[in-house]
VOGU-3710 file (C-alpha; in Angstrom, 3 decimals, decimal comma):
1> maiavcalai> 0,000/0,000/0,000  1,438/3,342/-1,000  1,777/5,763/1,912  2,045/9,493/1,375  4,193/11,445/3,776  3,128/14,337/5,998  -0,628/14,133/5,352  -3,025/13,951/8,280  -4,187/10,543/7,121  -0,754/9,110/7,757
11> agcgqtqape> 1,059/11,876/9,544  4,789/11,487/9,780  6,597/14,832/9,799  6,899/17,094/12,783  4,638/17,200/15,807  1,173/15,907/14,951  -2,110/16,018/16,784  -5,448/14,848/15,427  -9,042/14,861/16,672  -9,898/12,009/18,973
21> lgpgrldggc> -11,957/9,128/17,632  -14,007/8,076/20,616  -17,573/7,556/21,810  -19,902/9,800/19,869  -17,468/10,595/17,043  -18,341/9,017/13,684  -16,368/9,730/10,510  -18,644/9,340/7,485  -16,892/6,831/5,221  -16,159/4,401/8,034
31> vvatrsdhad> -19,565/4,388/9,713  -21,301/1,026/9,767  -24,155/1,847/12,154  -25,483/4,856/14,063  -27,438/4,748/17,285  -30,796/6,482/17,628  -32,003/4,498/20,659  -30,210/6,164/23,595  -32,079/4,242/26,257  -29,980/3,386/29,270
41> smitmglaep> -29,763/-0,283/28,343  -26,945/-2,711/27,729  -25,951/-3,663/24,164  -25,617/-7,386/23,472  -23,248/-8,797/20,858  -22,855/-12,397/19,719  -19,321/-13,701/19,119  -18,871/-16,855/17,054  -15,628/-17,956/18,724  -14,695/-18,347/22,388
51> igpanaplar> -12,483/-15,663/23,911  -9,084/-16,380/25,477  -8,141/-13,722/28,059  -4,578/-15,062/28,036  -4,297/-14,032/24,381  -5,003/-10,362/25,118  -4,178/-8,020/23,563  -2,865/-10,106/20,627  -6,155/-11,135/19,015  -6,151/-14,474/17,208
61> tmsermlfrl> -9,716/-14,440/15,880  -12,181/-11,902/14,546  -14,179/-12,167/17,791  -11,113/-11,358/19,899  -10,273/-8,381/17,681  -13,728/-6,885/18,180  -13,642/-7,369/21,962  -10,011/-6,386/22,519  -10,457/-3,149/20,541  -12,769/-1,958/23,313
71> lyeplvhvdc> -10,486/-2,967/26,171  -6,993/-2,189/24,902  -5,420/0,608/22,917  -2,141/0,988/21,039  -0,466/4,366/20,643  -2,670/5,403/17,690  -5,854/4,341/15,898  -6,241/4,148/12,115  -9,691/4,304/10,555  -10,837/2,600/7,364
81> ggrvypalat> -9,631/5,529/5,262  -6,083/5,420/6,653  -6,547/8,482/8,876  -4,476/8,334/12,066  -6,112/9,342/15,370  -4,782/9,533/18,913  -5,247/6,541/21,168  -2,855/6,218/24,106  -0,636/8,835/22,441  -1,975/12,312/21,676
91> awrsdaghrv> 0,962/13,539/19,578  3,785/11,996/17,553  6,703/12,964/15,357  9,551/11,253/13,540  13,103/12,145/12,592  13,968/12,960/8,992  14,838/9,349/8,191  11,651/7,925/9,762  13,678/5,418/11,774  12,966/7,105/15,114
101> wyftlrdraa> 9,482/7,985/16,359  8,519/9,980/19,441  5,103/9,603/21,070  3,574/11,782/23,780  1,227/9,829/26,044  -2,252/11,064/26,921  -2,368/13,230/30,004  -3,769/11,366/33,025  -3,833/8,027/31,157  -4,510/5,219/33,642
111> fwdgsavtpv> -4,820/1,471/33,861  -8,022/-0,185/35,090  -6,783/-0,090/38,681  -6,306/3,681/38,490  -2,505/3,635/38,387  -0,924/6,106/35,974  0,399/4,954/32,598  3,982/6,100/32,080  6,555/5,648/29,302  8,152/2,991/31,518
121> dvvkswrarp> 4,935/0,976/31,206  5,183/1,146/27,407  8,720/-0,221/27,555  7,801/-3,008/29,993  4,669/-3,983/28,086  6,396/-4,321/24,729  9,455/-6,094/26,114  7,196/-8,640/27,802  5,537/-9,405/24,462  8,177/-10,795/22,071
131> eanalvpids> 5,583/-11,531/19,385  5,255/-7,773/18,846  8,791/-7,682/17,454  7,755/-10,132/14,736  5,051/-7,692/13,599  6,948/-4,404/13,854  10,730/-4,066/13,308  11,347/-2,350/16,672  15,027/-1,875/17,398  14,758/0,022/20,698
141> vtvvgdrevr> 12,248/1,582/23,089  13,419/4,201/25,563  11,926/6,697/28,005  12,502/10,339/27,054  10,443/12,228/29,636  7,468/11,986/31,950  5,080/11,424/29,056  7,289/10,760/26,030  8,664/7,520/24,628  11,230/7,104/21,849
151> vglavpspsp> 10,911/4,147/19,472  13,764/3,178/17,152  12,953/1,032/14,128  15,215/-1,384/12,297  13,772/-0,167/8,975  12,232/3,238/8,194  8,468/3,741/8,461  7,187/7,006/6,964  3,876/6,571/8,789  2,891/5,762/12,399
161> ivfaqlalav> 0,301/3,318/11,042  2,395/0,329/12,182  1,928/1,455/15,798  -1,852/0,955/15,569  -1,610/-2,818/15,930  -3,324/-4,436/18,906  -0,122/-6,365/19,521  1,388/-3,031/20,600  -1,392/-2,129/23,028  0,012/-1,169/26,414
171> tkrqptsswp> -1,112/-3,523/29,178  -0,210/-4,556/32,700  -0,710/-7,976/34,238  -3,152/-8,202/37,144  -2,319/-10,670/39,925  -6,006/-11,374/40,604  -7,258/-11,733/37,035  -6,515/-13,614/33,835  -7,261/-10,378/31,967  -4,360/-7,921/31,565
181> sgttpfdvtl> -5,252/-4,375/32,579  -5,832/-1,963/29,699  -5,878/1,813/29,313  -9,264/2,467/27,663  -12,241/3,860/29,626  -13,709/0,333/29,699  -12,890/-2,750/31,731  -14,138/-6,271/32,333  -16,291/-7,163/35,320  -14,408/-10,145/36,682
191> qdavgngvir> -17,373/-12,133/37,934  -18,922/-11,951/34,470  -15,742/-12,913/32,655  -15,900/-16,589/33,567  -18,475/-19,241/32,824  -21,399/-19,252/30,408  -19,326/-17,447/27,760  -20,588/-14,050/28,978  -18,227/-11,073/29,170  -19,574/-7,728/30,363
201> ihrragnrpl> -17,834/-4,455/29,639  -18,254/-1,489/32,013  -17,177/2,116/31,849  -14,683/2,617/34,656  -16,373/5,802/35,796  -19,584/3,910/36,623  -20,842/0,460/37,368  -23,456/0,163/34,641  -22,612/-2,540/32,079  -22,379/-1,110/28,569
211> vefratrard> -21,869/-4,184/26,414  -22,467/-7,871/26,984  -20,504/-10,178/24,703  -21,932/-13,677/24,388  -18,975/-15,725/23,239  -19,474/-19,285/22,101  -18,318/-21,558/19,318  -21,666/-21,173/17,588  -22,173/-23,442/14,604  -25,137/-21,384/13,442
221> ardfldqsvd> -25,239/-17,593/13,860  -29,034/-17,729/13,540  -29,054/-18,790/17,187  -27,836/-15,315/18,159  -30,637/-13,683/16,176  -33,175/-15,937/17,858  -31,749/-14,716/21,192  -32,438/-11,145/19,997  -28,848/-9,928/20,351  -28,295/-6,363/19,188
231> vvvtdqatal> -25,420/-7,151/16,834  -23,555/-10,113/15,360  -20,823/-10,206/12,732  -20,986/-13,278/10,502  -20,185/-14,595/7,053  -22,686/-17,458/7,241  -25,091/-17,300/4,304  -27,822/-19,080/6,295  -27,731/-16,440/9,028  -27,634/-13,559/6,554
241> nyaatrtsvy> -30,585/-14,997/4,645  -32,429/-15,420/7,937  -31,748/-11,788/8,888  -33,084/-10,723/5,498  -36,469/-12,147/6,489  -36,508/-9,946/9,615  -35,896/-6,516/8,090  -38,344/-4,928/10,488  -35,836/-5,692/13,256  -32,392/-6,134/11,697
251> tsaplawdrt> -30,199/-4,382/9,145  -27,249/-6,018/7,392  -24,173/-4,016/6,345  -21,159/-5,380/4,414  -17,714/-5,061/5,949  -14,395/-4,932/4,096  -13,087/-7,757/1,947  -10,580/-8,819/4,599  -9,320/-12,288/3,595  -7,972/-13,779/0,379
261> yivlvpervr> -8,069/-17,553/0,049  -5,083/-18,878/-1,849  -3,907/-22,301/-2,941  -0,236/-22,967/-2,248  1,216/-25,363/-4,853  4,799/-26,524/-4,112  5,258/-28,111/-7,535  4,781/-24,738/-9,233  8,035/-23,541/-7,653  9,954/-26,532/-8,960
271> artgaqpprq> 8,305/-26,226/-12,392  8,852/-22,433/-12,373  5,378/-21,764/-13,635  3,627/-18,508/-12,888  0,454/-19,194/-14,872  -2,661/-17,803/-13,209  -6,291/-18,926/-13,483  -8,527/-17,224/-16,042  -10,474/-14,425/-14,409  -13,814/-15,938/-15,369
281> llvniardav> -12,905/-19,194/-13,647  -12,298/-17,312/-10,383  -15,598/-15,478/-10,818  -17,341/-18,840/-11,221  -15,600/-20,291/-8,155  -16,554/-17,270/-6,042  -20,159/-17,544/-7,182  -20,628/-21,317/-7,018  -18,051/-22,953/-4,760  -18,251/-21,205/-1,389
291> rteaqaaapp> -21,103/-20,527/0,986  -19,921/-17,124/2,138  -19,958/-13,769/0,369  -17,050/-13,944/-2,088  -15,569/-12,299/-5,152  -12,773/-13,279/-7,513  -9,496/-12,407/-5,782  -8,673/-8,811/-6,692  -5,072/-7,530/-6,859  -2,930/-5,905/-5,652
301> fwwddgpsce> -1,705/-8,407/-3,056  0,828/-7,461/-0,403  2,973/-10,548/-1,081  3,552/-9,475/-4,710  6,192/-6,881/-3,798  9,027/-8,667/-2,057  12,338/-7,376/-3,478  12,277/-4,078/-1,541  12,093/-5,919/1,781  14,971/-7,313/3,771
311> matapmpsae> 14,185/-11,023/4,009  15,146/-13,228/6,913  17,231/-16,171/5,752  16,378/-19,746/6,598  17,770/-23,094/5,428  15,716/-24,774/2,729  14,534/-28,227/3,854  15,922/-31,007/1,694  12,683/-33,028/1,645  11,036/-33,569/-1,742
321> rgegrriayd> 8,155/-31,185/-2,184  4,700/-31,526/-3,677  4,738/-35,292/-4,134  1,532/-35,940/-2,199  -1,837/-36,312/-3,878  -3,915/-34,274/-1,452  -5,163/-30,722/-1,550  -5,109/-30,130/2,180  -6,965/-27,630/4,352  -7,636/-26,967/8,032
331> rrdatardla> -10,707/-29,059/8,768  -12,202/-26,238/10,872  -12,378/-23,931/7,831  -15,548/-24,567/5,806  -14,579/-22,110/3,054  -11,178/-23,782/2,581  -12,968/-27,135/2,356  -15,370/-25,835/-0,308  -12,489/-24,476/-2,371  -10,347/-27,611/-2,061
341> erlvalsass> -13,243/-29,786/-3,166  -13,940/-27,526/-6,148  -10,267/-27,581/-7,183  -10,275/-31,374/-7,110  -13,418/-31,442/-9,242  -12,000/-28,947/-11,734  -8,678/-30,760/-11,997  -10,560/-33,830/-13,181  -12,288/-31,871/-15,955  -11,250/-32,434/-19,546
351> pgdaglefms> -8,663/-29,986/-20,930  -11,322/-28,506/-23,163  -13,493/-27,789/-20,135  -12,634/-25,630/-17,122  -9,709/-27,820/-16,055  -6,690/-26,661/-14,060  -3,917/-27,823/-16,379  -2,251/-24,400/-15,953  -2,031/-24,924/-12,182  0,402/-27,815/-12,149
361> ptwstdatnl> 1,420/-30,460/-14,715  0,490/-33,372/-12,461  -2,833/-31,812/-11,483  -4,032/-32,431/-15,036  -2,115/-35,641/-15,874  -2,856/-37,434/-12,592  -6,084/-35,715/-11,599  -8,009/-38,858/-10,755  -5,748/-39,440/-7,749  -6,178/-35,954/-6,280
371> qasgvgadef> -8,369/-35,638/-3,200  -9,423/-32,872/-0,831  -8,374/-33,647/2,719  -9,158/-31,785/5,940  -6,592/-32,184/8,723  -6,041/-30,811/12,217  -4,475/-27,378/12,683  -1,081/-28,643/13,890  -0,831/-31,277/11,179  -1,781/-28,701/8,558
381> sesvrrgvea> 0,886/-26,213/9,717  3,574/-28,891/9,751  2,596/-30,160/6,307  2,702/-26,621/4,873  6,140/-26,152/6,421  7,395/-29,296/4,678  5,502/-28,706/1,433  4,813/-32,386/0,822  1,252/-32,244/-0,556  -0,032/-31,299/-3,999
391> gyvfplprfv> -1,602/-28,148/-2,631  -2,829/-26,278/0,436  -5,852/-23,979/0,689  -5,874/-21,322/3,412  -6,661/-17,615/3,886  -4,268/-14,695/4,065  -5,306/-11,266/5,374  -5,874/-8,577/2,776  -4,674/-5,905/5,220  -1,261/-6,053/6,877
401> wdrcaalngl> 0,193/-3,369/9,112  3,760/-3,903/7,910  4,232/-5,586/4,532  7,832/-6,686/5,086  7,062/-8,169/8,512  4,092/-9,981/6,967  6,265/-11,347/4,155  8,831/-12,656/6,615  6,036/-14,201/8,669  4,673/-15,921/5,573
411> lsripwltpq> 8,125/-17,207/4,628  8,556/-18,643/8,115  5,480/-20,794/7,387  6,858/-21,979/4,023  10,655/-22,078/4,492  11,218/-24,155/1,349  10,846/-20,964/-0,713  14,262/-19,438/-1,402  14,316/-16,394/0,937  16,500/-14,144/-1,211
421> petvrrglah> 15,294/-10,644/-2,210  15,811/-11,264/-5,916  13,965/-14,596/-5,924  11,345/-14,409/-3,185  8,883/-12,420/-5,297  9,153/-14,926/-8,143  8,883/-17,846/-5,713  5,759/-16,435/-4,080  4,205/-15,649/-7,461  4,815/-19,236/-8,513
431> alvplvdvra> 3,684/-20,898/-5,294  0,640/-18,798/-4,346  -2,459/-18,705/-6,506  -5,112/-16,248/-5,213  -8,632/-17,651/-5,571  -11,317/-15,580/-3,840  -11,759/-12,666/-1,458  -14,339/-13,067/1,301  -15,987/-10,769/3,789  -18,419/-10,799/6,678
441> ravfrhgrva> -21,450/-8,637/7,368  -22,617/-6,876/10,494  -26,231/-7,658/11,376  -27,642/-5,205/13,918  -30,945/-4,107/15,385  -32,252/-0,805/14,064  -30,901/2,161/16,024  -29,318/0,108/18,808  -25,585/0,332/18,034  -22,986/2,809/16,815
451> avtdwdgtfr> -19,975/1,301/15,078  -17,163/2,054/12,637  -14,647/-0,040/10,735  -10,933/0,302/11,374  -8,204/0,232/8,733  -7,816/-3,552/8,905  -11,554/-4,043/8,441  -12,340/-4,747/12,105  -15,860/-3,863/13,245  -15,507/-1,569/16,274
461> llp> -18,360/-0,704/18,612  -18,625/2,836/19,975  -20,544/2,386/23,266
//
């Protein structure tokens, strides 16, 4: 993604302050829902996956992202248009080379227990979270003054957008709770945070619950609508069709296309083929193969621009790659299953039909032996790392906070690609075939919720 320098949307030069994006503030292009019912009543939201407090603030699922965005804040927020707003920091500036950033913390910022947030807390929080370094190339974090922190980067960043990641939210462990303490005006009521999948969010200044999250591994999002929740985010066609029959109560709004499903084909690297599917074939797959809202995968893709990044080196495994006859997927992912099954069916088509002879030589010559196979998450990750199967179907995010960090993270999953700047782009182009983009929708009761979308497509409530 191209980033202009010194604009408010991605401010980088000099001292910068921007209007706060908080309760009651809605910026037009990013608004999903506005609230007209201001009754003093709690909002209920259904979450399709269970929540792990130990994961906070590093969200691992869409449900955790939506919940953690209320509880935890990084230094800045970025809305869907790329505009940067204060979060824990109210002002920021960089040096001329954009390798050093200075952030001024919000005056009177406090953790849930009332203790003041200081630059020392930023340093401690980030150092205690090594996974943050894999997402942002942080070289050093130092205290400059009572409210200022200095962040040195290993590579220049002309925008503070990378500091908007939840992984960089400032937290403090609580000895009496599994939830780390955050710095937003909201906190978790401890007695409601365990059992029954119910998590209640309160404003610290009062004791009235604002939002009740009902977190469960729901197989059917229609159950939430039958429980009359105020809002649920889902990509299930059955639930969206059900909501469409209740338009007197619910409205459905599309969110961003936030995931691209790809098929990883190890043999394409060995065969050095970069052939891509015909566009119409992808349109047909998006329309007919999956049961979520989908479109043919639309470039540009962040993994297509590798040479300008410094790539981590890793030894290439010596195992033979792509000799298996399975197109594998994580068995928990219904969309990946649908796509794998369609690829198997298409590979068996005659060359004059919509076959996949361009995908891989053996996919067309030995198609009758191909099969779609769902496996457990650990087995799938290990198989991808070794590259032993004919293909792998899985999603990649369409939005990444730092493209080079994301590329290195992707290469760590598939180390058999040659991680050299001059060859990694070609290797990725050969190995990865984008298939479809998918998105979810927010279904909400008329007038009951106010919400916006953030830059990465996350649905964020504004209580």
